[in-house]
C-alpha positions in Angstrom: 105.2 138.0 107.6 102.5 140.4 108.4 102.4 144.1 107.5 104.0 144.8 110.9 106.9 142.5 110.0 107.8 144.2 106.7 111.2 145.9 107.1 110.8 149.7 107.6 110.9 151.7 104.3 114.1 153.6 103.9 114.2 157.4 104.4 114.6 159.1 101.1 115.6 162.8 100.6 112.8 165.0 99.5 110.1 162.4 100.2 107.8 161.4 103.0 106.9 157.7 103.5 103.1 157.1 103.3 102.6 153.4 103.1 104.2 150.0 102.6 102.3 147.1 100.9 103.2 143.5 100.1 105.8 144.6 97.5 105.8 148.4 97.1 106.7 151.4 99.3 104.8 154.6 98.6 106.1 158.1 99.3 104.9 161.7 98.7 107.4 164.0 97.0 108.0 167.0 99.3 110.8 168.9 97.5 111.7 169.8 93.9 109.8 170.0 90.7 107.4 167.2 91.5 106.0 168.3 94.9 102.8 166.5 95.7 103.4 163.7 93.3 103.9 160.1 94.5 107.1 158.1 94.5 106.4 154.4 94.0 109.3 152.0 94.9 109.2 148.3 94.0 111.0 146.2 96.6 112.5 142.7 96.2 109.8 141.3 98.5 107.6 138.5 97.4 104.2 137.3 98.6 102.4 134.0 98.3 99.1 132.8 99.8 98.7 136.3 101.4 102.1 136.0 103.2 105.0 138.4 102.6 108.0 136.1 102.7 111.1 136.8 104.8 113.3 135.8 101.8 113.6 138.4 99.0 114.3 137.8 95.3 117.4 139.8 94.2 116.6 142.4 91.4 112.9 141.7 91.4 112.0 145.3 92.1 114.0 146.5 89.2 112.7 143.8 86.9 109.1 144.7 87.8 109.7 148.4 87.3 111.4 148.0 83.9 108.6 145.7 82.7 105.9 148.1 83.8 107.6 151.0 82.1 108.0 149.0 78.9 104.3 148.0 78.9 103.2 151.6 79.6 105.1 152.6 76.5 103.4 149.9 74.4 100.0 150.8 75.7 100.2 154.6 75.5 97.9 154.9 72.5 95.3 152.7 74.3 95.2 154.3 77.8 97.0 157.1 79.6 99.2 156.1 82.5 100.3 157.6 85.8 104.0 157.9 85.1 105.4 161.4 85.5 109.2 160.8 85.7 111.9 158.2 86.4 114.3 160.9 87.8 114.2 159.4 91.3 116.6 159.4 94.3 119.8 157.4 93.7 119.0 155.0 96.5 116.0 153.7 94.5 117.1 154.4 91.0 116.0 151.7 88.6 113.2 150.4 90.8 111.0 153.5 91.3 108.9 156.0 89.4 107.3 159.3 90.1 103.6 159.2 89.4 100.4 161.1 89.6 98.4 161.0 92.8 95.1 159.6 91.5 91.7 158.8 93.0 91.8 155.1 92.6 88.8 152.9 91.9 88.2 150.4 94.7 88.3 147.4 92.4 90.8 145.0 90.9 90.1 144.9 87.2 90.9 141.4 86.1 90.8 140.1 82.6 90.9 136.4 81.8 91.6 134.8 78.4 92.2 131.4 79.9 90.7 129.4 82.7 92.9 128.8 85.7 93.5 129.9 89.3 90.5 131.2 91.3 88.5 131.4 88.1 88.9 127.6 87.7 87.8 127.0 91.3 84.7 129.1 90.7 83.9 127.4 87.4 84.3 123.9 88.9 81.8 124.8 91.6 79.2 126.8 89.6 80.0 126.7 85.9 80.5 130.5 86.1 83.2 133.0 86.9 82.0 136.2 88.5 78.5 135.5 87.3 79.6 134.9 83.7 78.4 131.5 82.5 81.0 129.5 80.6 80.7 126.4 78.3 80.8 123.0 80.0 83.8 120.8 79.8 86.5 123.4 80.3 89.7 122.3 82.1 92.7 123.9 83.7 94.3 126.1 81.1 91.4 126.1 78.6 91.3 129.1 76.3 88.0 130.9 76.8 85.7 131.6 73.8 86.5 135.3 74.4 88.3 137.2 77.2 86.1 138.0 80.2 86.1 140.8 82.8 86.2 139.2 86.3 86.6 141.9 88.9 87.7 141.4 92.5 87.8 143.4 95.7 91.0 145.0 96.8 92.2 143.2 99.9 94.4 144.5 102.7 97.6 142.6 103.6 96.7 139.2 105.0 93.2 139.2 103.4 92.1 137.5 100.2 91.0 139.4 97.1 87.4 138.1 96.5 86.0 137.7 93.0 82.8 139.8 92.6 80.1 140.2 89.9 80.0 143.0 87.5 76.8 144.2 89.2 78.7 144.6 92.4 81.2 146.9 90.7 78.4 148.9 89.2 76.8 149.3 92.6 80.2 150.6 93.9 81.3 153.0 91.2 78.2 153.6 89.1 76.9 152.0 85.9 78.8 154.3 83.5 82.2 153.9 85.3 81.7 150.2 85.6 81.1 149.8 81.9 84.1 152.0 81.1 86.4 150.0 83.4 85.2 146.7 81.9 85.7 147.9 78.3 89.1 149.4 79.0 90.3 146.3 80.9 89.4 144.1 78.0 90.9 146.5 75.4 94.2 146.7 77.3 94.3 142.9 77.8 93.5 142.3 74.1 96.4 144.6 73.0 98.8 143.1 75.5 97.8 139.5 74.8 98.6 140.1 71.1 102.0 141.6 71.8 102.9 138.8 74.2 101.8 136.1 71.7 104.1 137.6 69.1 107.0 136.8 71.5 105.8 133.2 72.1 104.2 134.0 75.4 100.6 133.4 76.4 99.1 136.1 78.7 96.5 133.9 80.5 95.1 136.6 82.8 96.1 139.8 84.4 94.8 142.5 86.8 94.9 146.3 86.4 94.3 149.2 88.7 92.8 152.4 87.4 92.1 155.9 88.8 91.3 159.4 87.8 93.2 162.6 88.3 92.2 164.4 91.5 89.9 167.4 91.0 90.4 170.4 93.2 87.7 171.3 95.7 86.2 174.3 93.9 85.7 172.2 90.8 84.1 169.4 92.7 81.7 171.9 94.2 81.0 173.4 90.8 82.2 176.8 92.0 84.3 177.9 89.1 83.5 181.3 87.8 81.5 180.0 84.9 79.4 177.8 87.2 79.8 174.8 84.9 79.9 171.4 86.5 83.4 169.8 86.7 84.7 167.9 83.6 85.2 164.2 84.3 88.9 163.4 84.0 90.0 160.4 81.9 90.5 157.0 83.4 94.3 156.4 84.0 96.2 153.1 84.2 98.2 153.0 87.4 100.3 150.9 89.8 102.3 148.1 88.2 101.1 146.7 84.8 101.5 143.3 83.2 104.4 142.1 85.4 104.8 138.5 86.6 103.4 139.6 89.9 100.1 140.7 88.4 99.8 138.4 85.4 100.0 134.8 84.4 102.5 134.3 81.6 102.9 130.9 80.0 105.4 129.8 77.3 103.3 129.1 74.3 105.4 126.2 73.1 104.7 124.3 76.4 101.0 125.0 76.5 98.9 121.9 77.2 95.3 122.4 78.5 94.2 120.0 81.2 97.2 120.6 83.6 99.0 123.4 85.4 101.0 125.3 82.9 104.7 126.1 83.2 104.8 129.8 84.1 106.9 133.0 84.2 106.0 134.0 87.7 106.3 133.0 91.4 104.6 129.6 90.8 108.1 128.1 91.5 107.9 129.5 95.0 104.3 128.4 95.5 105.1 124.9 94.4 108.1 124.6 96.8 106.0 126.0 99.7 103.4 123.3 99.2 105.9 120.5 98.8 107.0 118.1 101.5 110.5 119.6 101.2 109.4 122.9 102.7 107.7 121.2 105.8 105.1 123.9 105.7 101.4 123.3 106.4 99.3 126.0 104.6 96.5 125.4 107.1 98.7 126.2 110.1 98.3 130.0 109.8 102.1 130.3 110.1 104.2 132.0 107.4 106.1 129.8 105.0 109.8 129.1 105.9 112.7 130.9 104.3 113.3 129.9 100.7 116.3 127.8 99.7 119.0 129.5 97.6 118.1 127.3 94.6 114.5 128.3 94.7 115.5 132.0 94.9 117.8 131.7 91.9 115.3 129.8 89.8 112.6 132.4 90.5 114.9 135.3 89.7 115.9 133.6 86.5 112.3 133.1 85.5 111.5 136.8 86.1 114.5 137.8 84.0 113.6 135.4 81.2 110.0 136.8 81.0 111.4 140.4 80.8 113.9 139.6 78.2 111.7 137.4 76.1 108.8 140.0 76.1 110.9 143.1 75.5 113.8 141.9 73.5 116.1 143.8 75.9 118.9 142.4 78.1 118.6 142.8 81.9 
């Protein structure tokens, strides 16, 4: 399913639709107390291998939203976040937030504490991940000596995120901002990894998106009455955070390096799509077929299990 095939976003009172991505629909608030803010709605869509699937996962959008809000609360003393309000239109209540309209940094800020996924592919080819040399002999699932910052480009729908070096980030956003993004990414990951571990869950890796509050034109130009240059606004954590869509969560009691780990994410769907049962050839360029009901239910259950085990709350 390409971007053109994604179902039209619903019309919402007091909001203007701006954009639909793989999972989220974005609106601008046009009426009420939050005019000019953004309304971010998490759908039940699911994407694998850069395809948005025709089959949805019931309640997924609400689970992702609840989990993000829970994590924003846990991390509030580490980094500010973009959430303004959860007082949203009834049609999207429970799966949407009103948030600040930020100037987003054009980089996926990825932290890895364990070697797997695209990091493992890079390591097997070069012994490095994003230019960071790692010890020899690591295998799928190996815990790294210390967490590493492995940024990636932000890809449009249908394109791949590409791992890039730290130097590439610095060339894009500047040395000081690149260092701040790296340090903040690792600090947030370290805090979240510790919280998850207390609940018997390994946070193997995750990606964050950050931005800054938009500065009005006269401040950008330094044209305030006192003629001082604009004050740089703090870096803000945005989008979703630490959900099964953006993170790899593994049950700690099943952790065994040297193999693919059981996970609390959409790996169930990936595995089915690549199996003979699906009849799908990833090299064909065609989208995967609709998911069987059993795969949908197992995936939904896994998302709920991750939410409940992490937060201690019932869904």
